[in-house]
C-alpha positions in Angstrom: -13.1 -17.5 -13.1 -15.8 -20.2 -12.8 -18.6 -18.1 -11.1 -20.9 -21.1 -10.9 -18.6 -23.1 -8.6 -17.9 -20.0 -6.5 -21.6 -19.4 -6.0 -22.3 -23.0 -4.9 -19.4 -23.0 -2.5 -20.0 -19.6 -0.9 -23.8 -20.0 -0.6 -23.5 -23.6 0.7 -23.4 -22.5 4.3 -26.4 -20.2 4.0 -28.8 -22.4 2.1 -30.1 -26.0 2.6 -28.5 -29.0 1.0 -31.5 -29.4 -1.4 -31.2 -25.7 -2.4 -27.5 -26.1 -3.1 -28.3 -29.1 -5.4 -31.1 -27.1 -7.1 -28.7 -24.1 -7.6 -26.2 -26.4 -9.1 -28.6 -27.9 -11.6 -29.9 -24.4 -12.5 -26.4 -23.3 -13.2 -25.7 -26.4 -15.3 -28.7 -25.6 -17.5 -27.5 -22.0 -17.8 -24.1 -23.0 -19.0 -25.5 -25.7 -21.3 -27.5 -23.0 -23.0 -24.5 -20.7 -23.3 -22.4 -23.6 -24.7 -25.1 -24.5 -27.2 -25.1 -20.9 -28.5 -21.3 -20.7 -28.7 -19.6 -24.2 -28.7 -16.2 -22.4 -29.1 -16.4 -21.2 -25.5 -14.9 -24.3 -24.0 -15.0 -22.8 -20.5 -18.8 -23.2 -20.5 -18.5 -26.9 -21.1 -15.9 -27.1 -18.3 -18.4 -25.3 -16.0 -21.1 -27.8 -16.9 -18.9 -30.8 -16.1 -17.3 -29.3 -13.0 -20.7 -28.4 -11.5 -22.0 -31.9 -12.3 -19.0 -33.4 -10.6 -19.5 -31.0 -7.6 -23.1 -32.1 -7.2 -22.1 -35.7 -7.0 -19.4 -34.9 -4.4 -21.9 -32.8 -2.4 -24.4 -35.7 -2.4 -21.7 -38.1 -1.2 -20.7 -35.6 1.5 -24.3 -35.2 2.6 -24.7 -39.0 2.9 -21.5 -39.2 5.0 -19.3 -40.9 2.5 -17.0 -37.9 2.1 -16.0 -35.2 4.6 -17.9 -32.0 3.9 -14.9 -29.9 4.9 -12.9 -31.6 2.1 -15.5 -31.2 -0.6 -16.9 -27.6 -0.3 -13.5 -25.8 -0.1 -12.2 -27.8 -3.1 -15.2 -26.5 -5.1 -14.3 -22.8 -4.2 -10.6 -23.3 -4.9 -11.5 -24.8 -8.3 -13.5 -21.7 -9.3 -10.2 -19.9 -10.1 -9.1 -21.5 -13.4 -7.2 -18.7 -15.1 -3.9 -19.9 -16.5 -1.1 -17.8 -14.9 2.6 -18.5 -14.3 3.1 -20.8 -11.3 4.8 -18.1 -9.2 1.6 -16.1 -9.4 -0.7 -19.0 -9.2 0.8 -20.4 -5.9 0.1 -17.3 -3.8 -3.3 -16.8 -5.3 -4.4 -20.3 -4.6 -2.8 -20.3 -1.1 -4.7 -17.1 -0.1 -8.0 -18.4 -1.6 -7.7 -21.8 0.1 -6.5 -20.5 3.5 -9.1 -17.8 3.9 -12.0 -20.1 2.9 -10.7 -23.1 4.9 -10.5 -20.8 8.0 -14.1 -19.6 7.5 -15.5 -23.1 6.8 -16.0 -25.5 9.8 -13.2 -28.1 9.9 -11.3 -30.1 12.4 -7.8 -28.7 11.5 -5.5 -26.4 13.5 -4.2 -23.1 12.0 -0.8 -24.6 11.4 -2.2 -27.6 9.7 -4.4 -25.4 7.5 -1.3 -23.6 6.3 0.2 -27.0 5.2 -3.1 -27.9 3.5 -3.4 -24.6 1.8 0.2 -24.7 0.5 -0.3 -28.2 -0.9 -3.5 -27.2 -2.6 -1.8 -24.1 -4.0 1.0 -26.1 -5.4 -1.3 -28.8 -6.8 -3.8 -26.3 -8.3 -1.0 -24.3 -9.9 0.4 -27.5 -11.4 -3.0 -28.6 -12.7 -3.7 -25.2 -14.4 -0.2 -24.9 -15.8 0.0 -28.4 -17.1 -3.6 -28.9 -18.4 -3.8 -29.4 -22.1 -7.6 -30.0 -22.3 -10.8 -28.1 -21.5 -11.7 -29.6 -18.2 -9.5 -27.4 -15.9 -12.1 -26.7 -13.2 -13.2 -30.3 -13.2 -9.6 -31.5 -12.7 -9.1 -28.9 -9.9 -12.2 -30.1 -8.1 -11.1 -33.7 -8.2 -7.4 -33.0 -7.4 -8.1 -30.7 -4.4 -10.8 -33.0 -3.0 -8.3 -35.8 -3.1 -5.7 -33.7 -1.4 -8.1 -32.6 1.4 -9.4 -36.1 1.9 -5.8 -37.3 2.2 -5.1 -34.7 4.9 -8.3 -35.6 6.7 -6.9 -39.2 7.0 -3.3 -38.3 7.7 -3.2 -35.7 10.4 0.4 -34.6 10.5 1.7 -32.8 13.6 3.6 -29.8 12.3 4.5 -26.3 13.3 4.7 -23.2 11.1 8.5 -23.3 11.4 8.6 -27.0 10.2 6.3 -26.2 7.3 8.4 -23.2 6.2 11.6 -25.1 6.4 10.1 -28.1 4.5 8.7 -25.9 1.8 11.9 -23.9 1.3 14.1 -26.9 1.2 11.9 -28.8 -1.2 11.4 -25.8 -3.4 15.1 -24.7 -3.6 16.3 -28.2 -4.4 13.5 -28.6 -7.0 14.5 -25.2 -8.4 18.1 -26.4 -8.8 16.8 -29.4 -10.6 14.8 -27.1 -12.9 17.7 -24.8 -13.6 20.1 -27.7 -14.4 17.6 -29.2 -16.8 16.7 -32.2 -14.6 13.1 -31.1 -14.4 10.8 -28.8 -16.3 8.3 -26.3 -14.8 5.7 -29.0 -14.0 8.4 -31.3 -12.6 9.5 -28.4 -10.4 6.0 -28.0 -8.9 5.4 -31.8 -8.6 8.8 -32.4 -6.9 8.1 -29.5 -4.4 4.8 -31.0 -3.4 6.3 -34.5 -2.9 9.4 -33.3 -1.2 7.7 -31.0 1.2 5.2 -33.6 2.3 7.9 -36.2 2.8 9.9 -33.8 4.9 7.0 -32.8 7.2 5.6 -36.3 7.5 8.9 -38.0 8.2 12.3 -36.3 8.5 15.2 -35.0 6.3 16.7 -38.5 5.8 13.8 -39.7 3.8 13.9 -36.6 1.6 17.6 -37.2 1.0 16.7 -40.7 -0.2 14.4 -39.1 -2.7 17.0 -36.6 -3.8 19.5 -39.5 -4.1 17.2 -41.3 -6.6 16.7 -38.1 -8.7 20.4 -37.1 -8.7 21.7 -40.6 -9.7 18.8 -41.3 -12.1 19.1 -37.9 -13.8 22.9 -38.4 -14.2 22.1 -41.8 -15.9 19.6 -40.2 -18.2 22.1 -37.5 -19.2 24.8 -40.1 -19.8 25.6 -40.2 -23.5 22.3 -38.5 -24.2 23.3 -37.4 -27.7 24.1 -41.0 -28.6 20.8 -42.2 -27.3 19.0 -39.4 -29.2 20.7 -40.4 -32.4 19.5 -44.0 -31.8 16.0 -42.7 -31.1 15.9 -43.9 -27.5 16.7 -40.6 -25.7 14.1 -39.3 -23.2 12.1 -36.3 -24.6 12.8 -32.7 -23.6 16.5 -33.4 -23.1 15.7 -35.8 -20.3 14.0 -33.1 -18.1 11.4 -34.8 -15.9 7.9 -33.6 -16.1 5.1 -33.9 -13.5 3.9 -37.3 -14.7 7.4 -38.8 -14.4 7.9 -37.2 -10.9 4.5 -38.4 -9.6 4.8 -41.9 -11.2 8.1 -42.5 -9.4 7.4 -40.6 -6.2 3.7 -41.0 -5.2 4.1 -44.5 -4.0 7.1 -43.4 -1.9 5.1 -40.5 -0.6 2.2 -42.8 0.3 4.5 -45.1 2.4 6.1 -42.0 4.0 2.7 -40.6 5.1 1.8 -44.0 6.5 5.1 -44.1 8.4 4.5 -40.6 9.8 1.0 -41.6 10.9 1.6 -45.2 12.3 5.3 -44.9 13.2 5.7 -48.5 12.0 9.1 -49.3 10.5 7.6 -51.5 7.9 6.4 -48.5 6.0 10.0 -47.1 6.0 11.1 -50.4 4.4 8.3 -50.0 1.8 9.4 -46.4 1.1 13.0 -47.6 0.5 11.8 -50.5 -1.7 9.7 -48.2 -3.9 12.7 -45.8 -4.5 15.0 -48.9 -5.0 12.7 -50.0 -7.8 12.6 -46.5 -9.3 16.4 -46.1 -9.3 17.1 -49.7 -10.4 14.7 -49.4 -13.3 16.2 -46.0 -14.3 19.8 -47.3 -14.4 18.8 -50.5 -16.1 16.8 -48.6 -18.8 19.3 -45.8 -19.4 22.4 -48.0 -19.7 20.5 -50.9 -21.3 19.6 -48.6 -24.2 23.2 -48.6 -25.2 23.5 -52.4 -25.0 23.8 -54.4 -28.2 22.0 -57.5 -26.9 18.5 -56.8 -25.5 15.8 -59.5 -25.0 12.1 -59.3 -24.3 11.5 -60.4 -20.7 8.4 -62.4 -21.5 9.7 -64.5 -24.4 13.5 -63.8 -24.5 13.4 -63.0 -28.2 15.9 -60.4 -29.4 14.5 -56.9 -29.6 15.8 -53.4 -30.3 17.5 -51.5 -27.4 15.0 -49.2 -25.7 12.0 -51.3 -26.5 9.5 -51.6 -23.6 10.0 -54.8 -21.7 13.6 -55.3 -22.9 16.3 -56.6 -20.6 20.0 -56.8 -21.0 23.0 -58.2 -19.0 24.3 -54.8 -18.1 20.8 -53.7 -17.2 20.4 -56.6 -14.8 23.6 -55.7 -13.0 22.7 -52.0 -12.8 19.2 -52.8 -11.6 20.6 -54.7 -8.7 23.2 -51.9 -8.1 20.5 -49.2 -8.1 18.3 -51.1 -5.7 21.4 -51.7 -3.5 22.4 -48.0 -3.5 19.1 -46.8 -1.9 19.1 -49.7 0.6 22.7 -49.0 1.5 21.8 -45.4 2.1 18.9 -46.5 4.3 21.4 -48.5 6.5 24.0 -45.7 6.7 21.3 -43.1 7.5 19.7 -45.2 10.2 16.3 -45.4 8.4 16.5 -49.3 8.3 18.6 -52.0 9.9 20.5 -54.5 7.6 17.7 -57.1 7.6 15.0 -54.7 6.7 17.2 -53.0 4.1 17.9 -56.4 2.5 14.2 -57.1 2.2 13.7 -53.7 0.6 16.5 -54.2 -1.9 15.2 -57.6 -3.0 11.7 -56.2 -3.3 13.1 -53.3 -5.2 14.9 -55.6 -7.6 11.7 -57.6 -8.1 9.9 -54.4 -8.8 12.3 -53.6 -11.6 11.2 -56.8 -13.3 7.6 -56.1 -12.7 8.2 -52.9 -14.6 9.7 -54.9 -17.5 6.8 -57.4 -17.5 4.2 -54.6 -17.5 6.2 -52.8 -20.3 6.2 -56.0 -22.4 2.5 -56.6 -21.9 0.3 -53.7 -20.8 2.4 -50.9 -22.2 3.0 -52.7 -25.5 -0.7 -53.1 -26.0 -1.2 -49.4 -25.1 -3.3 -50.3 -22.1 -1.2 -48.0 -19.9 1.7 -45.6 -20.6 5.2 -45.5 -19.3 4.3 -43.4 -16.3 1.6 -45.9 -15.4 4.1 -48.7 -15.6 6.5 -46.9 -13.3 3.8 -46.1 -10.8 2.5 -49.6 -10.6 6.0 -51.2 -10.3 7.1 -48.8 -7.5 3.8 -49.3 -5.7 3.9 -53.1 -6.0 7.5 -53.3 -4.7 6.5 -51.4 -1.6 3.3 -53.5 -1.1 5.5 -56.7 -1.4 7.5 -55.5 1.6 4.3 -55.0 3.5 3.2 -58.5 2.6 6.5 -60.0 3.7 7.0 -58.0 6.9 3.5 -57.5 8.3 
């Protein structure tokens, strides 16, 4: 437990802004002294950094740059940093967030507070479970402040029944993915967050599009996995998707889904489909291209080994187009898009696959960004390309 963060958050309503800043600095000096005496106690260092981060956020809130009701609750939620199994962490963070959010002045209804609290609970459990460094509280402060600011922008109209249904559906399908080896524990929590928010901000058709990508993409990853592993190009952990893979391929889609739910503009639906088209097209091209004998670097067309970042192959190109087409075809059949909008989404998705290859051959090869960063940028850019064309 980070008592320093808890003290700042709880006392914030009962003291002046200047006193809160002074309290924060006093606690930083206290933890600095404790850390200097015993550098092995990494939690003291985390307390110093998280309090410093919180002071910056409080100043930004006091100046009107950030909503106060997004900053202070995040500081309290981040005070609980004990690593526990996610099935214990989720209810602990939900209760902690819901009770404090109800007591702290905010513009949200009780139903909306339940959605926010559930999202912060899932996100916090994921951060604590997945963290491999010493800045757990700091990461929690930043993650939950981002979540609350997002909800302050996108005010979703939702009932308790819709929230319950959305969470149960997303969690159960994510649990199936975990049990079948499609996702690991962190992937389970990440997929639940993304799936639930897509369901409550749009409707079940959009969630099915997401499931379609993961089902087909995971099947492609598992295809001849032992052969890929022997060649040294198999995905780690048996192909199970972790949180970074889930977020890299899904956050842009979630962003466009939230915008569609907020603005009710079909262009964001097209961007949503385009981002998933890129994700599926890239997955199929990559997984089957690894087994191709002739692979060429997209930037120079020189022959490279199968599985190398930025490599393209004939079968990969065909399957990239097929993957983009599958998601777009589903969009037509489900009524998400008309044929014209779906065609634009498919083309943008196919272009996004090649953006992924170019980034892989340049930025990833120079170790400027990792594979998850490449996936995130390519899926985001394909959706933005749709916005550029259609707006």
